[in-house]
N, C-alpha and C positions, 0 to 999 in steps of 0.2 A: 410437582415435577422436579423441582430443584432437589428435593430429598431423594427422589429416585435416581437422579443423575449422580448425586453424591454417593448413593449406595452403589450405583454401578461403577463409579470410579474407584470406590473402596474395594469392590470385587476384583476389578482389573488390577489394582495395585497389589492385592493379595495374591492374585494369579501370577503376576510378574515376579513377586517375591519367591513364590514356590518354584517357579521355573528357574530363577537364579540359583536357588538351593539345589535344583536338579542338575543344572549345568555345572555347578561346582560342589559335587557331593563331598562330604567331609567324613573322614574316618580317623578317629583319634586326633581330631583337630586339624588335620592336613587335607588339602584338596588333592584331587587326582594329579593335577599339574605339579603340585609340590612333591607328591610321592614319586612321580616319574622323574622329577628333578633330582631327588635323592638317589634314585637308581642311576641316573646319568652321571652324577658325580662319583658314585661308588665304583662305577665300571669305566671311569676315565673317558667320559664322553668326548672330549676334544680329540681323542685319538681314534675314534670310531671311523670306519670306512665311509659311512654315510650317517650324518646326524641332522639332516634337513628337518627344520621345524622345531627341533628341540631347543629348550631354553628361550623360547619366544614368549610373548605375553598372552597368546591365545590359549584357550583351553583345548586339550587334544580332541575332545568329543563335544562339539558345540551344538549339534543338531538334534533337537528333541523330536522324538517320534520316528526317526529314520532307523531302520534296522540294518545292521551289518554294512557299514561303509568304511572306506579307507580314510584315516586321519591325515591331516597335513603334516603330522609328525611321522617321520619315516619309521616303518615297522610297527605302527600302531593301527589297529582296526577297532571300530566302535560298534556298539549296539545302543542306539539312542544316545544318551549322554554319558555312557559308561565305557571305559576301556575294557574290551572283551578279548583282544588278541594282542599279545606282545611277541612279535616275531622278528628277531634281530640276529638270525644265524649268520655265521661267517662274516661278521661285521667288525672284527678286531676289538671286541669288548675285552677289557682286562679288569683286574681288581676282583672284589668279592661281591656276592649278591646280598643286598641289604634285606633284612627281615621285613622292612617296610612294604615290600611287594605284597605281603599278605593283606595289606589294607585295600588293595584293588580287588574288592570282593566279587566283582562281576567278571573277572577273568575266566575264560574257558580254555584258552590256549596260551602256554608259555613255551616258546621255541627259541632257545639261545644256543643251540648246538654249534660246534666248530668255532669256538671263541677261546682265547687263552686266558680264561678266568682262573681264579684260585680260591682256596678256602673250601668250606663244606657246603653241602646242600642244606639250605636253611630249613630247620624243622618248623619254623613259623609258617611255611607254605601250607601246612596242614589246615590253616584257617580258610583256604580258598576252596570252600565246599562245593563250588560249581565247576571246578577245573576238570576238563576232559582230557587234555593233552599236556604232558610235561616232558619236554625234550631238553635235557642238559647233557647230552652225549658229546663226546670229544671236546670237553670244556675244561680239562685239567683240574677237575674238582678232587678234593681229598676228604678224609673223614669216613663216616659210615653212611649207610642208607637209613635215614631217619624212620624209626618205627611209627612216628606220628603221622607219616603220609597215609597211614591206613584210615585216617579220618576223612580223606577225600573220596568218599564213596561214589562220586560221579566219574572218577578217573577211568579212562578207557585205554590210554596209551602212556606208558611210563618207560622212558628211554634214558638210561644212565650209562650206556656202554662207552667203552674206550676212554675212560678217565684214568686208567692205569693204576692209580694209587687209591682208588675208592676201596676201602677195606671193611673188615667186620664180616658179619654173617648176613644171609638173606633173611630179613625179619619175617618171622612167622605171622606177625600182625597183618602183613599185606594180604593175607587170605580174606580179609574183610572187604577187599576191593572186588566185589563180586561182578562188577561190570567190566573189569579189566580185559582187554583184548590182546594187548601187546605188553610183554615184560622183557625188556632188554637191559642186561647189565653185564654183557660180555666184555672181555679184555679189561679186567680190573684185578684187584687183589683180594677178592672175596674168599672166605674160608668157611669152615664149618660144614654142616650137612644140608641136604635139601629138605626143608620142613615138609612133613606129610600134610600139614594144614593147607599147603598150596592147592590141594585137591578141591578146595572150595571155589577155586577160580574156574567155574564151569563154563564161562564164556571166553576163556583165554584161547587165542588162536596161535600165538607165537610166544615161546619162552626161550630167550637167548641168554644162557649163562655160561657159555664156553669161554675157555682161556681164563680160568681163575684157579683157585686152590681148593675147590670144593671136594670133600671126601665122602665116604660112606656109600650107600647104595641108592638106587632110584626107588623111591617109595612106591609100593604097589598101588597106593591110593591114587596115583596119577591117572588111573583108568577113569576116574570120575570127571576128568577134564575133557568132556565129550566133544568139545569143538576144537581141540588142539590140532593144528595142522603142521606146525614147524617146531621141532624139538632140537635145540642146539645145546648140548652139554659136553662137547668135545674138549680136549686139552685141559682136563682136571685130574683129580686123583680118585675118581669113582671106581668102585670095585663090586664084587659079587657077580651074579649072573644077570643077563639081560632079561628083564621081567617078561614072561610070556604074555601077561595081561596087557602089555603095550599094544598087542595086536587087536585088542578090543576097541582101540581108538580108530574107527573106520574112516576118519577123514584125514589121517596122517599123510603128509606129502613129503616132508623132509625130516630125516632122522640122522643127526650127527652125534655119534658116540665115540668117535675115534680118539686116539691118544689118551686112554684111561687105563684101568687095570681090570677090565671085565674078563671073566673067565667062563668056562663051560662052552656050550654049543650055541649056534644061532637058532632061535626058535623057528621051526618050520611054519608055525602059525602066522608068521608075517605074510605068508602067501595069501591070506584072506584080506589083507589091506590093499584093495585094488587101486586105491588112489596114490599109492607110494611112488614117488619119483626119484628120491635120493636116499640111499641107505649106505652110510659111511661108518664102517666098523674097524678100520685099520688101526694098527698100533695098540693092540690089546693083548690078552693072553687066551684068545679063543682057540678052540681046537675042534676036532671031528671033521666030518666031510662038509664040503660046500653043499648047502641044502638045495637039491634039485627042484624042490617045491617052489622056490622063489622065481623060477623061470616062467611062472604064470603071470608075473607082474608086468603087464605089457606097457605100462606107463613109465617104468623104471628107466631113467636115462643116465644115472650115475650109481655105480656099485663099487664099493671099496672094501676089500677083505685083506689088504696088504699088511705085512708085518704082524702076523699072528702065527699060529701053529697048525693050520689046516693041512690035512693030508688027503690022499685019494686023488681022483682025477677031476678034471673040469667037466661038468655035466654037458652031454651032447645037446640037451634040450635048451642050451643057452641061446640057440637060434630063435627061440620064441621072444626074446627081449628085443623086439623090433625098434624100440625107441632108444636103445643104448647109444650113449656118446662117450662115456668115460668108464672104462673097466680096469680095475686094479686088483690083481691077485698076487702081487709081488711079495717076496720074502716070506714064503711058507715052505711046505714040504710036499707040494703037489707033484704028481707024477703022471705018466701016460703021455699021450700026444696032444697037440693042440687040436681040439675037435673041429671037424670040417664045418659044423654049423656056425662056428664063430665068424666065418667069412661071409655069411649071409647078412651080417649086421652092417649094412653098407653106410650107415651114418656115423659109425664110430670114429672118434677123433683121437682118443688116447687109449692105447692098448699096452698095459704094463704088467708083464708076467715074469719079470726078472727075478733071479734068486730063488728058483725052484729046482725041480729035478725032471723037467719036461724033456722028452726025447722025440725021436723022429725028425722029420724034415719040415722046413717052412713051405707050406703048400703054395702052389702056383695060383690058387684061388685068392691069394692076398691081393691080386689085381682088382678085385671087386671093392676094396676098401678105398674108394676114391677121395674120401674126406679125412683119411688118417694123417695126423700131423706128428704124433709121438708113437714110435714103435720101440718098446723096450723088452727085448727077449734075452738080454745078456745073463750070464751066470746060470745056464741050464746045461742040458746034455744034448743039444740039438746037433744034427749032422746033415750031410748033404750039402748042396750048393745054395748060394744066395739066388733066389729065382729072378730071372730077367723080367718077369711079369711085374716086379716092383715099379717098373717104369710107368705103369698105369695108375699107380698110387700117387697122383700128381701133386697132392697137398703135403706129402711127406717132407718133414724138415729135420727131425731128430731120429736117428736110427742107431740103436745100441744093440749090437749082436755079439759083443765080446764074451770071452770065457765060455766057449762052446767047442764043438768039434767040426765046425764048418770047413769045407774044403772047396776046391776049385780055384779059379783065378780072380784077381781083382777086376779083371776086365768083364767078369760076369755081372758086376754092379752096373745097372743101367746108367747111361750117360745122363739121362734126365734127372736121376737122383743126385748125381754129382753136381749138377748145375743149380739145383734148388736147395740143397741141404744146408743147414746151419751147424749141425754137429753129427759126425759119423764116428762110431766106435766099433772097431772090428778086431781089437787086440786079442791075443791068446786063442787063436784058432789055427787052422792048417792051410791058410790061404797062400797062394803063390802068385806069380805073374809080376808085371812091372808096375812101378809107381804110376798112379793115374794123374792126369791133368785135371785138377779141381778148379772149376771156373765159377763156382757159386760166389756172388758178390757179398753174401751174408755169412760165409763160413766162419765159425769161431773155433772149430776144433776138428782135427783128424787124428784118430788114435789107431795105430797099426802095429804096435810093438808085439814081439813074440809071434811072428808068422814066418813065412819063407818068401817074403816079397823081395824082389831084386830090382836092379836098375841104378841109375845115377841121378843125383839131384841136379836139376837144370841150373846151368850157370847164371841164367838171367833172373833166377828167383821166382819163376812163374809157378812153382809148385804151390797149389792152393791159391793161385792168382794173386799172391801177395805182392809181387814186384810191380804189379800194374795198378795197385790201389793208391789213391791219393791220400786216403785217411785209413790206414790199417787199424783193425780192432786192437785195443790195448790188451785184451785177455785171450788172445789166440793161443791155442794149445796144439802142439804137434808132437806126437810120440811115434817114432819109427825105429826105436832101438831093437836090437836082437832080430834083425832081418839080414838081408844080403845087399844092402844099399851102400853105394860109395858116392864120392863126390865132395864138393866144397860147400860149406854152409854159406849161403849167400848173405851179403851184408843186409839185405832187405828183411832177413829173418830176425835180425837182432833188434831189440827194442820193443816192437809190438808183441813179440812172442815171449811168454813168461814160462813156458814149459816145453822146451825143445829137448827131448830125451834122446840122446844119440849114443847111448852106451852100447858097446858091442858092434859099432859100425866103423867102417874104414873111411874116416872123414879127414879132410884137410881144411885149412882156412883158419882165419882168426875170428873167433866169435866174441871178442871182447871190445872191438872198436865200434 
């Protein structure tokens, strides 16, 4: 029996030894606690926002057999005795990322975004073959995207966006990350072309590469990315035509192609993508007619065609876009009238049609747009009066109707608009009447120059309610030149007002004190 006991004690001792080895796994001769200590030192741990538990004597993951529990070390999560999650976002980490992190071979998540780090993305991270999420966005990193990351075949989310100076090309090698669902590297300094090999990312749901210096065309191979939902490649130097085959991606929800050099027409085949919610094509060289086929996209809530070379009229069937919230057709060569169907889009919040050749009047049906905040119809050929029915558009804050041929009197503007507005621009029309009393507490601008407005500036400075404000806005703009206004510039106008254009007016008073 003594022998049995000794044998049992030997087994117990051996088990304890194995558990000790498990509690303190060694990689390259260093324990997890030591590796994390190196990380702490390299990222200036004493300056972290929260470093509870770090640099203590305890191992970060002491509990054998327990799955996914929070360590006493802030930002560390464990799976049994191994560090599985290192999440220290927005925690004031600085310095560089040590390559030693690659020795924490059980890591599945690294989330260090929103920290003022420096240096490159360590290529040694390629050794973390079980990593599923790598978030190093908004971390001030430089250098290139390491092609070695292609070895992390388990990776599902790769976010390197908003590092600003991350440069080089998009590595074609990342096409081997066939399980990748999110690829975000927007707002960096990436260049080169979009690798056609990216088509191998058949599980990718979001590709965010906007605001870089990427050139060339969108590879037609992108059609193989069958699960793609969000495509962000705006603000680059992409050119060519918009691939018709993009419409084969029947799960697309958001397409951002604005601020590039695309030319040609908008493929009407997009009308078959019934899941589409945002289509932003502004700031390109697109031409032709606005495709009326797109009006079948009932989920579409944001449509941007601005700053292109579209011509023709706005489709009457636009009334079918019942989910529309943001509609921008500005800075084109559109003509005809504003279609009546537009005013059935009662949820619209921004309507931007400035800089076209639209004619006719502003319909009284605008009263139905009760959620409208931004109304931009300036620089067109509109005529008639400003409808009093605007009073029912109670959410309206920004109204730009300048450079048209609008007539009538200023008093036609509903008092409700004057009370709620933040910015009103009515210059270069044919408006008459007397200066209104603007009582909106949030008013930042009233632009009335080049009309036939008459009257006298109030001596007490109540024009725009300025004289009654305890904290006038610093960037208030008032432009009433080339009208028939007289009076004295009130002292309350000086200082907070940076743009008082009084040319052509009969004014007295000292505007310098």
